NUKOLLUM-696193 format. One record per residue: residue number from 1; x, y, z negated of N, C-alpha, C in turn; residue in three letters. Coordinates in Angstrom, 2 decimals. Layout:
<atoms>
     n       nxx       nyy       nzz      caxx      cayy      cazz       cxx       cyy       czz   res
   NUM         X         Y         Z         X         Y         Z         X         Y         Z   Ala
...
</atoms>
This chain:
<atoms>
     n       nxx       nyy       nzz      caxx      cayy      cazz       cxx       cyy       czz   res
     1      0.65     -1.28      0.25     -0.17     -0.11     -0.08      1.00      1.35      0.18   Unk
     2      0.65      2.25      0.91      1.55      3.28      0.98      0.95      4.35     -0.13   Unk
     3      1.74      4.92     -0.43      1.43      5.72     -1.79      0.71      7.31     -0.92   Unk
     4     -0.13      7.60     -1.96     -0.87      8.53     -1.43     -0.13      9.99     -2.26   Unk
     5     -0.09     10.48     -0.76      0.91     11.84     -0.81      0.61     13.03      0.58   Unk
     6      0.68     13.70      0.02      0.56     15.10      1.38      1.68     15.16      2.20   Unk
     7      2.96     14.83      1.26      4.31     14.82      1.91      4.35     14.18      2.83   Unk
     8      4.91     14.46      4.40      5.42     13.62      5.65      6.46     12.81      5.10   Unk
     9      6.80     12.54      4.15      7.60     11.69      3.81      7.46      9.83      3.67   Unk
    10      6.30      9.43      3.72      5.93      8.47      4.00      5.92      7.91      5.42   Unk
    11      5.77      8.70      6.11      5.66      8.61      7.68      7.06      7.77      8.47   Unk
    12      7.90      8.51      8.16      9.32      8.19      8.65      9.48      6.56      8.17   Unk
    13      9.67      6.33      7.27     10.04      5.32      6.83      9.18      4.04      7.39   Unk
    14      7.93      4.55      7.35      6.57      3.76      7.84      6.74      3.17      9.36   Unk
    15      7.30      4.22      9.81      7.60      4.07     11.62      8.81      3.52     11.55   Unk
    16      9.62      3.74     10.61     11.10      2.95     11.40     10.69      1.24     10.64   Unk
    17      9.83      0.89      9.59      9.94     -0.22      9.38      8.99     -1.22     10.52   Unk
    18      8.57     -0.93     11.40      7.75     -1.19     12.46      8.62     -0.96     13.76   Unk
    19      9.34     -0.30     13.72     10.45      0.14     15.16     11.55      0.00     15.14   Unk
    20     12.38     -0.37     14.53     13.42     -0.98     14.07     13.39     -2.26     14.10   Unk
    21     14.09     -3.12     15.38     13.99     -4.52     15.53     14.44     -5.83     14.48   Unk
    22     15.15     -5.13     13.89     15.97     -6.04     12.97     15.05     -6.13     11.60   Unk
    23     14.75     -5.03     11.11     13.03     -5.01     10.33     12.17     -5.65     10.57   Unk
    24     11.77     -5.32     12.03     10.38     -6.39     11.90     10.81     -7.42     12.31   Unk
    25     11.95     -7.97     12.83     12.04     -9.72     12.99     12.45    -10.04     11.42   Unk
    26     12.70     -9.71     10.50     12.73    -10.50      9.07     11.30     -9.91      8.85   Unk
    27     10.38     -9.26      9.05      9.27     -9.23      8.52      8.90     -7.78      7.02   Unk
    28     10.10     -7.24      7.08     10.25     -6.28      6.32      8.58     -5.48      5.87   Unk
    29      8.31     -5.25      4.91      6.90     -4.25      4.48      7.35     -3.66      3.27   Unk
    30      7.19     -2.10      4.73      7.01     -0.78      3.51      5.87     -0.97      2.37   Unk
    31      6.21     -0.40      1.49      5.13     -0.21      0.23      5.19      1.20      0.10   Unk
    32      6.13      2.00     -0.27      6.06      3.42     -0.67      7.12      4.30     -0.41   Unk
    33      6.89      5.79     -0.24      7.79      6.42     -0.23      7.86      7.86     -0.66   Unk
    34      8.53      8.18     -1.80      7.98      9.60     -2.31      8.89     10.27     -3.26   Unk
    35      9.33     11.67     -3.09     10.38     11.84     -3.82     11.38     11.50     -3.91   Unk
    36     12.09     10.78     -2.94     13.24     10.53     -2.62     13.52      9.21     -3.15   Unk
    37     12.43      8.61     -3.51     12.45      6.99     -3.80     11.11      6.20     -3.05   Unk
    38     12.06      5.23     -2.40     11.16      4.17     -1.63     11.33      2.42     -1.80   Unk
    39     10.16      2.13     -1.46      9.92      0.62     -1.61      9.68     -0.29     -0.79   Unk
    40     10.19     -1.17     -0.97      9.81     -2.24      0.20     10.15     -3.49      0.36   Unk
    41      8.90     -4.91      0.49      9.28     -6.02      0.02      9.62     -6.83      1.72   Unk
    42     10.34     -8.04      0.77     10.99     -9.00      2.06      9.98    -10.18      1.85   Unk
    43      8.78    -10.64      2.34      8.26    -12.20      2.03      9.21    -12.96      2.72   Unk
    44      9.20    -14.05      1.58     10.28    -15.78      2.03      9.56    -15.95      3.01   Unk
    45     10.34    -16.50      3.75      9.83    -17.30      5.12     11.36    -18.15      5.33   Unk
    46     10.78    -19.30      5.55     11.87    -20.49      5.99     12.89    -20.12      6.72   Unk
    47     12.43    -19.39      7.88     13.67    -19.20      8.70     14.60    -18.01      8.30   Unk
    48     14.53    -17.15      6.91     15.37    -16.37      6.29     16.43    -16.96      5.56   Unk
    49     15.89    -18.37      5.26     16.96    -19.18      4.32     18.14    -19.50      4.74   Unk
    50     18.95    -19.09      3.51     20.38    -19.62      3.55     20.91    -20.82      3.58   Unk
    51     20.32    -21.60      3.04     20.60    -22.95      2.84     19.60    -23.68      2.33   Unk
    52     19.27    -24.21      3.33     17.71    -25.15      3.14     17.53    -26.24      1.75   Unk
    53     19.31    -26.52      1.12     18.76    -27.48      0.18     18.34    -26.77     -0.84   Unk
    54     18.54    -25.18     -0.94     18.08    -24.41     -2.15     16.90    -23.30     -1.95   Unk
    55     16.54    -23.45     -0.62     15.70    -22.44     -0.29     15.50    -21.15     -0.50   Unk
    56     16.86    -20.58     -0.55     16.95    -19.05     -1.23     17.71    -18.48     -0.03   Unk
    57     16.83    -17.18      0.08     17.47    -16.23      1.28     18.71    -16.15      1.69   Unk
    58     19.20    -15.71      2.88     20.34    -15.80      3.18     20.37    -14.08      2.79   Unk
    59     21.95    -13.95      2.28     22.54    -12.89      2.06     22.42    -11.46      3.45   Unk
    60     22.38    -12.12      4.35     22.19    -11.08      5.42     20.88    -10.51      5.58   Unk
    61     19.69    -11.26      4.81     18.15    -10.91      5.04     18.31    -10.44      3.90   Unk
    62     19.15    -10.15      2.41     19.00     -9.13      1.48     19.56     -7.77      2.11   Unk
    63     21.20     -8.21      2.68     21.56     -6.79      2.84     20.59     -6.47      3.72   Unk
    64     20.10     -6.55      4.86     19.28     -6.17      5.65     18.26     -4.77      5.26   Unk
    65     17.18     -5.46      4.41     16.29     -5.12      2.95     16.99     -4.03      2.05   Unk
    66     18.15     -3.95      1.81     18.67     -2.75      1.10     18.89     -1.84      1.85   Unk
    67     19.67     -1.98      3.00     20.25     -0.89      4.01     18.84     -0.38      4.37   Unk
    68     17.87     -0.91      4.96     16.96     -0.40      5.31     16.03      0.48      4.33   Unk
    69     15.90     -0.07      2.91     15.21      0.28      2.09     15.90      2.11      1.20   Unk
    70     17.33      2.04      1.42     18.23      2.89      1.52     18.05      4.27      2.24   Unk
    71     17.58      3.85      3.60     17.40      4.75      4.65     16.41      5.39      4.77   Unk
    72     15.18      4.69      4.17     14.07      5.13      4.06     14.01      6.24      2.65   Unk
    73     14.78      5.93      1.72     14.80      6.63      0.45     15.63      8.02      0.86   Unk
    74     16.52      8.07      2.17     17.00      9.51      2.53     15.96      9.66      2.87   Unk
    75     15.41      9.25      4.11     14.24     10.36      4.91     13.02     10.80      4.38   Unk
    76     12.55      9.81      2.93     11.52     10.44      1.61     12.47     11.96      0.91   Unk
    77     13.71     11.85      0.75     14.38     12.77     -0.06     14.41     14.26      1.30   Unk
    78     14.75     13.58      2.62     15.09     14.84      3.32     13.32     15.37      3.61   Unk
    79     12.80     14.68      3.70     11.06     15.22      3.83     10.51     16.46      2.50   Unk
    80     11.19     15.96      1.35     10.90     16.99      0.24     11.82     17.97      0.51   Unk
    81     13.02     18.25      0.79     14.07     19.40      0.72     13.78     20.11      2.28   Unk
    82     13.67     19.47      3.50     13.88     20.13      4.60     12.42     20.18      5.51   Unk
    83     12.46     21.22      6.45     11.33     21.18      7.34     11.14     20.07      8.25   Unk
    84     10.36     19.52      8.94     10.46     18.16      9.99     11.64     18.23     11.10   Unk
    85     11.74     20.01     11.81     12.21     19.74     12.70     13.94     19.53     12.21   Unk
    86     14.09     20.01     10.68     15.99     19.73     10.35     16.14     18.81     10.02   Unk
    87     15.29     17.49     10.21     15.62     16.20      9.77     16.04     15.30     10.90   Unk
    88     17.22     15.38     11.24     17.74     14.44     12.07     17.67     12.90     11.98   Unk
    89     18.57     12.17     12.93     18.69     10.95     12.26     19.72     11.06     11.07   Unk
    90     20.16      9.12     10.54     20.78      9.21      9.77     21.82      8.00      9.95   Unk
    91     22.82      7.47      9.21     23.93      6.29      9.92     24.59      6.15      8.42   Unk
    92     24.60      4.66      7.77     25.16      3.84      6.86     26.60      4.49      6.89   Unk
    93     27.37      5.40      6.15     28.52      5.50      6.24     28.88      4.30      4.93   Unk
    94     28.71      3.79      3.84     29.14      3.03      2.97     28.03      2.61      2.44   Unk
    95     28.18      0.83      2.33     26.69      0.44      1.68     27.62     -0.54      1.26   Unk
    96     27.50     -0.49     -0.52     28.54     -1.74     -1.39     27.23     -2.53     -1.86   Unk
    97     27.26     -3.60     -1.60     26.28     -4.50     -2.51     27.15     -5.38     -3.88   Unk
    98     26.68     -5.39     -4.71     27.12     -6.12     -5.72     25.70     -7.38     -6.15   Unk
    99     26.24     -8.68     -5.74     25.12     -9.61     -5.70     25.10    -10.23     -7.07   Unk
   100     23.99    -10.42     -7.78     24.31    -10.65     -9.18     23.96    -12.06     -9.34   Unk
   101     23.01    -12.77     -8.72     22.80    -13.77     -8.64     21.56    -14.04     -7.31   Unk
   102     21.19    -15.31     -7.09     20.57    -15.81     -6.14     19.36    -15.50     -5.86   Unk
   103     18.68    -15.45     -4.98     17.45    -14.94     -4.95     16.19    -16.15     -5.54   Unk
   104     15.01    -16.09     -5.95     14.66    -17.03     -6.23     13.83    -17.73     -5.05   Unk
   105     14.09    -19.18     -5.05     13.18    -19.86     -3.96     12.28    -19.02     -3.79   Unk
   106     11.25    -19.39     -2.60     10.44    -19.51     -2.19      9.62    -17.77     -2.85   Unk
   107     10.17    -16.95     -2.77      9.62    -15.65     -3.73      9.90    -14.76     -3.08   Unk
   108      8.84    -13.38     -2.67      9.18    -12.28     -2.36     10.25    -11.25     -2.65   Unk
   109     11.09    -10.79     -2.21     12.13     -9.97     -2.68     11.73     -8.43     -2.71   Unk
   110     11.64     -7.69     -3.23     11.50     -6.57     -3.56     12.42     -5.54     -3.88   Unk
   111     12.37     -4.31     -2.99     13.72     -3.60     -3.09     13.00     -1.93     -3.33   Unk
   112     13.89     -1.15     -4.26     13.57      0.19     -4.47     14.83      1.23     -4.54   Unk
   113     14.98      1.97     -3.90     15.80      2.84     -4.03     15.62      3.92     -4.14   Unk
   114     16.82      5.04     -4.56     16.58      6.21     -4.66     17.88      7.20     -4.19   Unk
   115     17.34      8.07     -3.57     18.40      8.91     -2.99     18.47     10.07     -3.93   Unk
   116     19.54      9.80     -4.76     19.31     11.32     -5.69     20.37     12.27     -5.54   Unk
   117     21.14     12.62     -4.29     22.00     13.77     -4.07     21.86     13.60     -2.38   Unk
   118     21.49     14.75     -2.13     21.94     15.37     -0.60     22.68     16.39     -0.43   Unk
   119     23.70     16.18      0.01     24.59     17.62      0.61     24.55     17.89      2.34   Unk
   120     24.82     18.87      2.42     24.55     19.53      3.92     24.79     18.11      4.99   Unk
   121     25.87     17.32      4.82     25.92     16.44      5.71     26.16     14.78      5.05   Unk
   122     26.01     14.59      3.73     25.45     13.68      3.63     24.48     13.03      2.50   Unk
   123     24.24     11.91      2.17     23.09     11.54      1.32     23.68     10.51      0.37   Unk
   124     23.42     10.56     -0.89     23.93      9.22     -1.87     22.72      8.79     -2.10   Unk
   125     23.00      7.16     -2.41     21.62      6.54     -2.56     21.97      5.09     -3.61   Unk
   126     21.04      4.80     -4.31     21.35      3.25     -5.35     20.22      2.59     -5.36   Unk
   127     19.89      1.20     -5.03     18.99      0.89     -4.88     19.34     -0.67     -5.68   Unk
   128     17.85     -1.49     -5.77     18.00     -2.55     -6.28     17.47     -3.61     -5.60   Unk
   129     17.54     -5.00     -5.33     16.48     -5.83     -4.84     16.13     -6.90     -5.95   Unk
   130     14.88     -7.02     -6.46     14.92     -7.74     -7.38     13.40     -8.97     -7.20   Unk
   131     12.81     -9.87     -8.01     11.43    -10.16     -7.73     10.87     -9.70     -8.66   Unk
   132     10.69     -9.50    -10.10      9.98     -9.19    -10.74     10.25     -7.74    -11.50   Unk
   133     11.80     -7.59    -11.67     12.24     -6.64    -12.75     13.21     -6.01    -12.09   Unk
   134     13.26     -4.86    -12.20     14.73     -4.33    -11.72     15.71     -4.50    -12.95   Unk
   135     15.27     -4.70    -13.93     16.40     -5.16    -14.95     16.61     -6.68    -14.82   Unk
   136     16.44     -7.39    -13.66     16.90     -8.74    -13.53     17.33     -8.93    -12.05   Unk
   137     18.39     -7.91    -11.49     18.51     -7.75     -9.85     18.87     -8.76     -9.32   Unk
   138     18.41     -9.41     -8.00     19.45     -9.95     -7.26     20.66     -9.47     -6.66   Unk
   139     20.60     -8.12     -6.38     21.49     -7.10     -5.87     21.12     -5.93     -6.15   Unk
   140     22.32     -5.04     -6.46     22.35     -3.37     -6.29     23.16     -2.92     -5.48   Unk
   141     22.90     -1.78     -5.14     23.53     -0.94     -4.10     23.85      0.28     -4.36   Unk
   142     24.94      0.94     -3.88     25.55      2.31     -3.74     25.48      2.58     -2.53   Unk
   143     24.97      3.80     -2.26     25.40      3.66     -0.61     25.52      5.14     -0.26   Unk
   144     26.26      5.53      0.91     26.40      7.12      1.45     25.75      6.67      3.04   Unk
   145     24.64      7.91      3.32     24.63      8.28      4.54     25.02      8.99      5.34   Unk
   146     25.37      9.42      6.83     25.50     10.38      6.94     24.42     10.97      7.49   Unk
   147     24.56     12.41      7.55     22.81     12.95      8.37     23.45     13.75      9.23   Unk
   148     22.70     13.52     10.57     22.91     14.60     11.65     22.36     15.84     11.22   Unk
   149     23.57     17.03     11.22     22.47     18.36     11.09     22.90     18.79     12.42   Unk
   150     22.70     17.95     13.79     23.08     18.95     14.95     21.67     19.43     15.01   Unk
   151     20.72     18.75     14.76     19.38     19.10     15.19     18.82     20.41     14.71   Unk
   152     19.63     20.65     13.44     19.15     21.96     12.66     19.50     22.89     12.83   Unk
   153     20.90     23.11     13.66     21.90     24.22     13.93     21.33     24.39     15.10   Unk
   154     20.48     23.40     16.42     19.99     24.27     17.35     18.68     24.82     17.37   Unk
</atoms>
């Protein structure tokens, strides 16, 4: 369910979750984006399993979920701070992932990201992937994204 807001923040992540081929291919579902925070879900699917003996989601699927939700949080933060015509593309500069444990087999994975700082050219994000509680993460992320400022300058 998309959060109710008059901000354009949810529009960009919602569009991206359907238009980015990799996000669509893994079945990523956008949940919400507001005030620099974005949430998405990755439902368990057999074709996303890394080890058939355990039924655990592959690390690449978890990485994709986290990178995507971090970018969504950047767009949610930019929508709060800038006019729509001042928001250009973004690119992942750094994505440091700490895997804490395996994802639980046959469970939907949730990711929550918070864009906590935006400079003129870089956005900084923290995120976690978990099943039930952020206090027991599968993985955490510290990320930096380059902001395309060319659009704002033209």
